[in-house]
Every structure is written in C-alpha cells, then in structure tokens.
C-alpha positions as CSV (number, residue, x, y, z in Angstrom):
1,M,155.1,129.3,124.5
2,E,153.0,131.6,126.8
3,F,149.9,130.0,125.3
4,Q,151.0,126.5,126.1
5,Q,152.2,127.2,129.6
6,R,149.1,129.1,130.7
7,L,146.4,126.7,129.4
8,P,145.6,123.0,130.2
9,Q,147.3,120.4,128.0
10,N,145.5,117.3,129.0
11,L,142.3,116.1,130.7
12,K,143.7,116.2,134.2
13,Q,144.9,119.8,133.7
14,T,141.5,120.7,132.1
15,I,139.7,119.4,135.1
16,L,142.0,121.4,137.4
17,F,141.6,124.5,135.3
18,M,137.8,124.2,135.2
19,A,137.7,123.6,139.0
20,V,139.7,126.7,139.8
21,I,137.7,128.9,137.5
22,S,134.3,127.5,138.6
23,I,134.9,127.5,142.3
24,I,136.2,131.1,142.3
25,S,133.4,132.2,140.0
26,V,130.5,130.6,141.9
27,N,131.8,131.8,145.3
28,L,132.1,135.4,144.0
29,I,129.4,135.9,141.4
30,A,126.5,134.3,143.1
31,P,127.0,136.2,146.4
32,I,127.5,139.5,144.6
33,I,124.3,139.1,142.5
34,T,122.4,137.9,145.5
35,G,123.6,140.9,147.5
36,L,122.5,143.3,144.8
37,E,119.1,141.6,144.7
38,I,118.3,141.2,148.4
39,G,121.0,143.2,150.2
40,F,124.5,142.4,151.4
41,S,124.5,140.8,154.9
42,V,126.0,137.9,156.6
43,N,122.5,136.3,157.0
44,N,121.8,136.6,153.3
45,Y,125.2,135.1,152.5
46,L,124.7,132.2,154.9
47,A,121.2,131.7,153.4
48,I,122.6,131.1,149.9
49,L,125.8,129.2,151.0
50,P,124.0,125.8,151.0
51,R,122.8,126.4,147.4
52,L,126.2,127.2,146.0
53,P,127.2,123.5,145.3
54,F,124.0,123.1,143.2
55,I,124.9,126.3,141.2
56,W,128.5,124.9,140.9
57,L,127.2,121.7,139.3
58,V,125.1,123.6,136.8
59,V,128.1,125.8,136.0
60,I,130.3,122.7,135.3
61,A,127.6,121.3,133.1
62,L,127.2,124.6,131.2
63,V,131.0,124.9,130.7
64,V,130.9,121.5,128.9
65,L,127.7,122.3,126.9
66,T,128.7,125.8,125.9
67,Q,132.4,125.2,125.1
68,K,132.0,124.5,121.4
69,P,129.4,127.2,120.7
70,A,131.5,129.7,122.6
71,E,134.7,128.8,120.7
72,A,132.8,129.1,117.4
73,L,131.4,132.5,118.4
74,A,134.9,133.7,119.6
75,S,136.6,132.5,116.4
76,H,134.0,134.7,114.4
77,F,135.4,137.8,116.2
78,L,139.1,136.8,116.4
79,G,140.0,136.1,112.8
80,D,143.0,134.1,111.7
81,Q,145.9,135.4,113.9
82,P,144.7,136.3,117.4
83,N,147.2,137.2,120.1
84,F,147.0,135.3,123.3
85,R,145.6,138.0,125.5
86,G,143.0,139.1,122.9
87,A,142.0,135.5,122.3
88,M,141.6,134.9,126.1
89,L,139.5,138.0,126.5
90,I,137.2,137.3,123.6
91,T,136.8,133.7,124.5
92,A,135.9,134.6,128.1
93,M,133.4,137.1,126.8
94,C,131.7,134.5,124.6
95,N,131.7,131.9,127.4
96,V,130.3,134.3,129.9
97,F,127.7,135.5,127.4
98,L,126.3,132.1,126.8
99,M,126.5,130.9,130.4
100,S,125.0,134.1,131.8
101,L,122.0,133.8,129.5
102,I,121.1,130.5,131.1
103,L,122.4,131.2,134.7
104,T,120.4,134.4,135.0
105,I,117.3,132.2,135.0
106,V,118.5,128.9,136.4
107,G,120.8,130.4,139.0
108,A,117.9,132.5,140.3
109,W,115.7,129.5,140.5
110,I,118.3,127.5,142.4
111,G,119.1,130.5,144.6
112,T,115.5,131.2,145.6
113,G,114.6,127.5,145.8
114,H,111.7,127.7,143.5
115,V,110.8,128.1,139.8
116,S,109.1,131.4,139.2
117,M,108.1,133.4,136.1
118,D,109.3,136.5,137.9
119,V,112.9,135.5,137.0
120,I,112.0,135.4,133.3
121,M,110.0,138.6,133.6
122,N,113.0,140.3,135.2
123,F,115.5,138.9,132.8
124,P,115.9,142.1,130.7
125,R,116.8,144.0,133.8
126,A,118.9,141.3,135.5
127,W,120.9,139.8,132.6
128,P,123.1,142.9,131.7
129,R,124.1,143.3,135.3
130,N,124.8,139.6,135.8
131,Y,126.8,139.4,132.6
132,T,128.9,142.4,133.6
133,I,129.6,141.0,137.1
134,A,130.4,137.5,135.6
135,L,132.7,139.0,133.0
136,I,134.6,141.1,135.5
137,V,135.1,138.1,137.8
138,E,136.1,135.8,135.0
139,A,138.4,138.1,133.0
140,F,140.1,139.8,135.9
141,I,140.0,137.2,138.8
142,A,139.1,133.6,138.0
143,Q,140.8,133.1,134.6
144,P,144.1,134.9,135.5
145,I,144.3,132.8,138.7
146,A,143.6,129.6,136.7
147,R,146.1,130.4,134.1
148,S,148.7,131.1,136.8
149,V,147.9,127.7,138.3
150,M,148.5,126.1,134.9
151,S,151.7,128.0,134.5
152,A,152.8,126.7,137.9
153,V,151.8,123.2,137.0
154,H,153.7,123.3,133.7
155,G,156.7,124.9,135.6
156,S,156.8,122.1,138.1
157,V,156.5,119.5,135.3
158,A,159.5,121.1,133.5
159,V,161.5,121.0,136.7
160,Q,160.7,117.3,137.2
161,D,161.7,116.4,133.6
C-alpha cells in the first residue's frame, strides 16, 4: 500500500512527480555545483539563473531517455523481492548515475554558455562530486518531497471517492 500511495499511478501524476523532482533538483544541484566551481555569491547565482530553464529541459529529456536503462540497472541490484525504501534508493542511485554522466558535460556547457573540451578533460575530477551532490539532493530532498506530494494526491483522491 505504501508503494502505491507514494508513487504516480497515471500519466498526470507522473508528470507532477517528474515536475516536483526536476524543479527541486535543478534549483539545488546546479547552483551548488556552480558555487563549488566558481564560488558562492549572489552574482554567480544570478548569472546562472537564466540558464536553469535550459538545464531543466535537458533533465526532463534525460529522465525519459534514461528511465528504462536505469530500471534495468536497478533490477540487477535489487533481486526478486525488494522492499520499498531499498528499491527507491537503488533506483535513485541508478537514475542519478546515468543522468550525472551526461549532465556533468552537458550541464557545464549550458552553464558556461559554450561547448568546451575543458569540461571533458575535467570530467574525472568533476563527475564524482556532481554524482554525490545529485544523489544527496535526489535521495534526501527531491524524491521524498515528490513522494509526499503523491501521497497527498492519493489521500485527496481517497477522500473524494
């Protein structure tokens, strides 16, 4: 029952779930990574703010493109009878793993406003940090909030029935 109430059950709920997670993630992860790269300041935050909608579009596209490969990777680790919390954590780890591989490069290109080989050359240094930040935000902030939203949506549906 916990599984059904805390996850989307139809397309409308899936869109809401993805919107909550992606908006929280983009607004936390990108500024944190940028701050670690060029320093934390109001001016640096304001400089990247106009680029966040473009990063958000890429994130949405990547969620759709990496969903099946991430599920397959997660099922490899989960086995036959996963519990809800374990399944959510492993699935989040797999989703973040695949997305962070791409976003470490593409996100930096969008953030800086130009395509550069420096991003690719710095990938081995930047990716582990980016993955860790993204995983912490996803597992402990964005996903729990989105699951709470789904629980509230399902609770309000049950009340209306």
